C-alpha positions in Angstrom: 37.3 -66.0 -59.2 33.7 -65.2 -59.8 30.7 -67.5 -59.6 28.3 -67.3 -62.5 24.7 -68.0 -61.9 22.0 -68.7 -64.5 19.3 -66.0 -64.5 16.7 -68.4 -63.2 19.0 -69.4 -60.3 19.6 -65.8 -59.5 15.9 -65.0 -59.6 15.1 -68.0 -57.3 17.7 -66.9 -54.8 16.3 -63.3 -54.8 12.8 -64.7 -54.2 14.0 -66.9 -51.4 15.7 -63.9 -49.7 12.6 -61.8 -50.0 10.4 -64.6 -48.6 12.8 -65.0 -45.6 12.7 -61.3 -44.9 9.0 -61.2 -45.1 8.6 -63.9 -42.5 11.1 -62.4 -40.0 9.5 -59.6 -38.1 11.7 -56.4 -38.0 11.1 -56.0 -34.2 11.5 -58.7 -31.6 8.3 -59.6 -29.8 8.8 -61.0 -26.3 6.7 -61.6 -23.2 7.5 -59.2 -20.4 6.3 -58.6 -16.8 3.5 -56.1 -16.3 3.0 -53.7 -13.4 -0.2 -55.6 -12.5 1.5 -58.9 -12.4 4.5 -57.5 -10.5 2.2 -56.1 -7.8 0.3 -59.4 -7.5 3.7 -61.2 -7.0 4.8 -58.7 -4.4 1.5 -58.8 -2.5 1.7 -62.5 -2.3 5.4 -62.6 -1.4 5.0 -60.1 1.4 1.8 -61.9 2.7 3.8 -65.1 2.6 6.5 -63.6 4.7 3.9 -62.3 7.2 2.6 -65.9 7.5 6.1 -66.9 8.6 6.0 -64.1 11.2 8.5 -62.0 9.3 8.6 -58.6 7.6 10.4 -58.1 4.3 11.1 -56.2 1.1 10.2 -57.6 -2.3 11.2 -56.3 -5.7 10.3 -57.3 -9.3 12.5 -56.4 -12.3 11.5 -56.8 -15.9 13.4 -58.8 -18.6 15.8 -55.8 -19.0 16.6 -55.6 -15.3 14.6 -52.5 -14.7 12.8 -52.1 -11.4 9.0 -52.6 -12.1 7.7 -52.5 -8.5 8.9 -52.7 -4.9 7.1 -53.2 -1.6 8.8 -52.7 1.8 7.3 -53.5 5.2 7.6 -50.9 7.9 10.7 -51.2 10.1 12.8 -53.1 7.5 16.4 -52.0 7.2 17.3 -49.9 4.1 20.0 -52.3 3.1 17.2 -54.9 2.5 15.7 -52.7 -0.2 18.9 -52.7 -2.1 19.4 -56.4 -1.5 15.9 -57.4 -2.8 16.5 -55.5 -6.0 20.0 -56.9 -6.5 18.7 -60.4 -5.8 16.1 -59.9 -8.5 18.6 -58.5 -10.9 21.0 -61.4 -10.2 18.3 -64.0 -10.8 17.3 -62.3 -14.1 20.8 -61.9 -15.3 21.8 -65.5 -14.7 18.4 -67.1 -15.2 19.1 -69.0 -12.0 17.9 -68.9 -8.4 20.3 -66.9 -6.3 20.6 -69.7 -3.7 21.9 -72.0 -6.5 24.5 -69.4 -7.5 25.6 -68.9 -3.9 26.1 -72.7 -3.5 28.0 -72.9 -6.8 30.3 -70.0 -5.6 31.0 -71.8 -2.4 31.6 -75.3 -3.8 32.9 -74.8 -7.3 36.3 -73.1 -7.8 35.3 -72.2 -11.4 32.3 -70.2 -10.0 34.1 -68.5 -7.2 34.7 -65.4 -9.3 30.9 -64.7 -9.4 31.5 -63.1 -6.0 33.7 -60.4 -7.6 30.9 -59.0 -9.8 29.5 -56.0 -7.9 26.1 -56.2 -9.7 25.4 -59.7 -8.5 24.2 -60.6 -5.0 24.8 -64.3 -4.2 22.3 -64.7 -1.4 19.1 -66.8 -1.6 15.9 -65.0 -2.2 16.1 -64.2 -5.9 14.2 -66.2 -8.5 13.7 -65.8 -12.2 10.1 -65.4 -13.5 9.4 -67.8 -16.4 6.5 -68.1 -18.8 7.1 -71.1 -20.9 10.7 -71.2 -21.8 11.2 -67.4 -21.5 12.5 -65.5 -18.5 10.3 -62.4 -18.4 11.7 -60.9 -15.2 12.7 -61.8 -11.7 11.6 -61.4 -8.1 13.9 -60.8 -5.1 12.9 -60.9 -1.4 15.1 -59.7 1.5 14.8 -59.2 5.2 12.5 -62.1 6.0 14.8 -63.7 8.6 17.3 -65.5 6.3 17.7 -66.5 2.7 15.6 -69.7 3.0 12.6 -67.6 4.2 13.3 -65.0 1.5 13.3 -67.7 -1.2 10.2 -69.4 0.2 8.2 -66.2 0.0 9.4 -65.5 -3.6 8.5 -69.1 -4.6 5.1 -68.9 -3.1 4.3 -65.8 -5.2 5.6 -67.5 -8.3 3.6 -70.7 -7.7 0.4 -68.8 -7.1 0.7 -66.4 -10.0 2.9 -67.9 -12.7 2.2 -71.6 -12.5 -1.0 -71.2 -14.7 0.7 -69.0 -17.3 1.2 -70.5 -20.8 
């Protein structure tokens, strides 16, 4: 069975399709973290950890999960470098604070399987970086004397550098 369209209807449909194609850009345009902003976030996070009397490692990943920048204090264990990056990746991937994910995995049987994903690290200290309603990257902090301190240092950096972004 074929549908027959009048020539004027067919012309109108063709024009409508061309108009839609003309208004939709062929390449997605999205906000992303810059190296300059990543370094500002890291400087503030590390300084915030120092104010708590702690040393730490902090990492920032972009919206694709790629490491943009990392800062590590002297005498911080090498496992913390990996942990900071994995916390950032986890926060980006899930668009959720890693402390929230850790709590969900402990208290919700449906979320327990999150612990089986090797890429995710369910320890507090990872936070998504948001500009408006977009997640543009994430920050992870490790080695500052516990996940509460790690998250506090990350949050201080976000509050100082992203709270004024559009």
